[in-house]
C-alpha positions in Angstrom: 20.5 38.6 16.8 20.0 38.6 13.0 22.3 35.6 12.6 20.4 33.7 15.2 17.1 34.4 13.5 18.6 33.3 10.2 19.8 30.0 11.7 16.4 29.3 13.1 14.8 30.0 9.6 17.3 27.7 8.0 16.6 24.9 10.5 12.9 25.3 9.9 13.4 25.3 6.1 15.5 22.2 6.4 13.0 20.5 8.6 10.1 21.2 6.3 11.7 20.6 2.9 14.8 18.6 3.5 13.3 15.1 3.2 11.0 15.9 0.2 13.9 17.4 -1.6 16.1 14.4 -0.9 13.3 12.1 -1.9 12.8 13.9 -5.2 16.6 13.6 -6.0 16.7 9.9 -5.1 13.6 9.0 -7.1 14.8 11.1 -10.1 18.0 9.1 -10.3 16.2 5.8 -9.9 13.7 6.6 -12.7 16.6 7.7 -15.0 18.4 4.4 -14.4 15.3 2.4 -15.1 14.8 4.3 -18.4 18.0 2.8 -19.7 16.2 -0.5 -19.8 12.9 0.7 -21.4 12.1 -2.7 -22.8 12.0 -4.2 -19.3 9.8 -1.3 -18.2 7.3 -1.7 -21.0 7.1 -5.5 -20.7 6.5 -5.3 -16.9 3.9 -2.5 -17.3 2.1 -4.5 -19.9 2.2 -7.6 -17.6 0.8 -5.5 -14.7 -2.1 -4.3 -16.9 -2.7 -7.8 -18.3 -3.0 -9.1 -14.7 -5.5 -6.4 -13.8 -7.5 -6.9 -17.0 -7.6 -10.6 -16.3 -9.1 -9.8 -12.8 -11.7 -7.6 -14.4 -12.6 -10.3 -16.9 -12.9 -12.9 -14.2 -15.5 -10.8 -12.4 -17.4 -10.3 -15.6 -17.4 -14.1 -16.3 -18.5 -15.0 -12.8 -21.5 -12.6 -12.9 -22.6 -14.0 -16.3 -23.7 -17.0 -14.3 -24.6 -15.5 -11.0 -26.7 -12.3 -10.6 -25.1 -11.6 -7.2 -22.8 -13.2 -4.6 -24.3 -13.3 -1.2 -26.4 -10.2 -2.0 -23.5 -8.3 -3.6 -24.1 -7.2 -7.2 -21.6 -7.0 -10.1 -21.0 -3.3 -9.8 -20.7 -3.4 -6.0 -18.1 -6.2 -6.3 -16.4 -4.2 -9.1 -16.2 -1.2 -6.8 -14.5 -3.3 -4.1 -12.1 -4.6 -6.7 -11.2 -1.2 -8.1 -10.9 0.2 -4.5 -8.5 -2.5 -3.5 -6.4 -1.9 -6.6 -6.0 1.8 -5.8 -5.3 1.0 -2.1 -2.6 -1.4 -3.2 -0.9 0.9 -5.6 1.2 3.0 -3.1 2.8 -0.2 -1.7 3.6 -1.2 -5.3 4.9 2.2 -6.3 6.8 3.4 -3.3 7.5 0.5 -1.0 8.7 -2.1 -3.4 12.2 -2.1 -2.0 10.9 -4.1 1.0 11.1 -7.2 -1.2 14.8 -6.8 -1.5 15.4 -6.1 2.2 16.1 -9.7 3.1 18.7 -10.0 0.4 20.5 -6.9 1.5 20.4 -8.0 5.1 21.7 -11.5 4.4 24.5 -10.3 2.1 25.6 -7.6 4.5 24.9 -4.8 2.0 22.3 -3.3 4.3 25.1 -1.9 6.5 25.7 0.9 3.9 22.3 2.4 4.9 23.4 2.8 8.5 26.0 5.4 7.9 24.0 8.2 6.2 22.6 11.2 8.1 19.1 10.2 7.1 16.2 8.3 8.6 17.1 4.7 8.0 13.6 3.6 6.9 13.2 6.6 4.6 16.6 6.2 3.0 16.1 2.5 2.3 12.5 2.7 1.0 13.0 5.8 -1.1 15.9 4.2 -3.0 13.5 2.4 -5.4 10.2 3.3 -7.1 8.3 0.7 -9.1 6.9 3.0 -11.8 5.0 0.2 -13.6 2.6 0.5 -10.7 1.4 3.7 -12.4 -0.5 1.4 -14.9 -2.3 -0.2 -12.0 -3.2 3.3 -10.7 -4.7 4.3 -14.0 -6.6 1.0 -14.5 -7.9 1.1 -10.9 -9.1 4.7 -11.2 -10.8 4.0 -14.5 -12.6 0.9 -13.1 -13.7 2.8 -9.9 -15.1 5.6 -12.0 -17.0 3.0 -14.2 -18.4 1.3 -11.1 -19.2 4.6 -9.4 -21.2 5.7 -12.4 -23.2 2.5 -12.7 -24.0 2.5 -9.0 -25.3 6.1 -9.2 -23.2 7.3 -6.3 -23.1 10.9 -5.4 -20.3 13.1 -6.7 -19.6 15.9 -4.2 -16.8 17.5 -2.2 -17.8 15.4 0.8 -17.8 12.1 -1.1 -14.4 12.9 -2.7 -12.9 13.9 0.6 -14.2 10.7 2.2 -12.8 8.7 -0.7 -9.3 10.3 -0.2 -9.4 9.5 3.5 -10.6 6.0 2.9 -8.0 5.2 0.2 -5.2 6.7 2.4 -6.3 4.6 5.4 -6.6 1.4 3.2 -3.1 2.0 1.7 -1.5 2.5 5.1 -2.9 -0.9 6.2 -1.3 -2.7 3.2 1.9 -0.8 3.6 2.0 -1.7 7.2 1.5 -5.4 6.5 4.4 -5.4 4.1 6.6 -3.4 6.4 6.1 -5.8 9.2 6.5 -8.8 6.9 9.8 -7.4 5.5 11.1 -6.6 9.0 11.0 -10.3 10.0 14.2 -10.8 8.0 16.1 -9.2 10.9 15.1 -12.2 13.0 14.0 -15.0 10.7 16.2 -16.6 8.1 13.5 -17.7 5.6 11.5 -14.5 5.8 10.7 -14.5 2.2 7.9 -17.0 2.8 6.4 -14.6 5.4 6.2 -11.8 2.8 4.7 -14.0 0.1 2.2 -15.4 2.6 0.9 -12.0 3.6 1.1 -10.5 0.1 -1.2 -13.3 -1.2 -3.9 -12.3 1.2 -4.4 -9.0 -0.8 -6.5 -11.1 -3.3 -9.0 -11.6 -0.5 -9.4 -7.9 0.1 -11.4 -7.4 -3.1 -14.3 -9.5 -1.6 -16.8 -8.5 1.0 -16.2 -9.9 4.5 -19.7 -11.2 4.7 -18.9 -14.0 2.2 -16.5 -15.5 4.8 -17.5 -17.4 8.0 -17.2 -15.7 11.3 -13.8 -17.2 12.0 -12.3 -15.7 8.8 -14.0 -12.4 9.5 -12.3 -12.1 12.8 -8.9 -13.1 11.3 -9.3 -10.6 8.4 -10.3 -7.8 10.8 -7.7 -8.3 13.6 -4.8 -10.7 12.8 -4.5 -10.0 9.1 -6.6 -6.9 8.7 -7.3 -7.0 4.9 -10.9 -6.1 5.7 -9.6 -2.5 6.1 -8.1 -2.5 2.6 -11.5 -2.3 0.8 -14.5 -3.7 2.6 -14.8 -1.5 5.7 -14.0 1.8 4.0 -16.3 1.0 1.0 -19.3 0.4 3.2 -19.9 4.2 3.4 -20.6 4.1 -0.3 -22.1 0.7 -0.9 -24.0 -0.3 2.3 -24.5 2.7 4.5 -26.9 0.8 6.6 -24.2 -1.8 7.4 -21.5 0.7 8.4 -19.9 -0.4 11.7 -17.6 1.2 14.2 -14.7 -0.4 12.3 -15.5 1.7 9.3 -15.2 4.9 11.3 -12.1 3.7 13.1 -10.3 2.7 9.9 -8.1 5.9 9.7 -7.1 5.5 13.4 -6.4 1.7 13.0 -4.5 2.3 9.8 -2.2 5.0 11.4 -1.6 2.9 14.5 -0.9 -0.2 12.4 1.5 1.7 10.1 3.3 3.3 13.1 3.7 -0.1 14.7 5.1 -1.6 11.5 7.5 1.3 11.2 8.8 0.9 14.8 9.2 -2.9 14.2 11.2 -2.2 11.0 13.4 0.4 12.8 13.9 -1.9 15.8 15.1 -4.7 13.5 17.4 -2.4 11.6 18.9 -1.1 14.9 19.4 -4.7 16.0 21.2 -5.4 12.7 23.5 -2.4 12.9 24.2 -3.2 16.6 25.6 -6.7 15.7 28.4 -5.3 13.8 27.3 -7.0 10.5 
């Protein structure tokens, strides 16, 4: 009886902590290997910061000539920009290995992931962390605080809790887009163009949907849902009077979209392993 209870406790412990422990071990080794090439890390981090700073400066230059864009002020636009940076950071940090998926599939190296007693998606994605994305995280957080202060937004437990939910939902949407794009390599030879095509749409996420015509608003809300990366979640803070049902549904839509992309990724991986490649 005691042994059975012990086995149950061990299974529960394994279920609760097994994957986090494995993830920590894999990431630790990946970071150690990257630290052997510190010059590459520093150069790429500086490049990431330079890109974000250039985006910040472009906003500033635009608003030197125009007081607002379709009714959106400088600090409101800066809020959207910072929000989108933070929402994009998790896909940069933790899901960067999706960019190498097509090369592993085409070369046959992907087969090695099919023989480990781990979730296939977890094992592949956790193998790499792009730590230069931490620079984007810091820059995005600083810019959001700056815009938040100048907009005079409330700082409370409620507003912070809503911000966490909104950023999590937005991040899941971007992650789902890249998961789905990467998974096309299991069926499409030139899948790299699909990933580049979808990834470039992230630049449109930092603008309000109202600056686009109705056709693009529908596309960016349904087909390529970049509206959920910054615009719809940010309405709670910037335009409470314009909050729509899509804002409240953002967490649900994000979870469903992410789950769908995960199932597509897994289905493609199972198809690959089933071919004997």
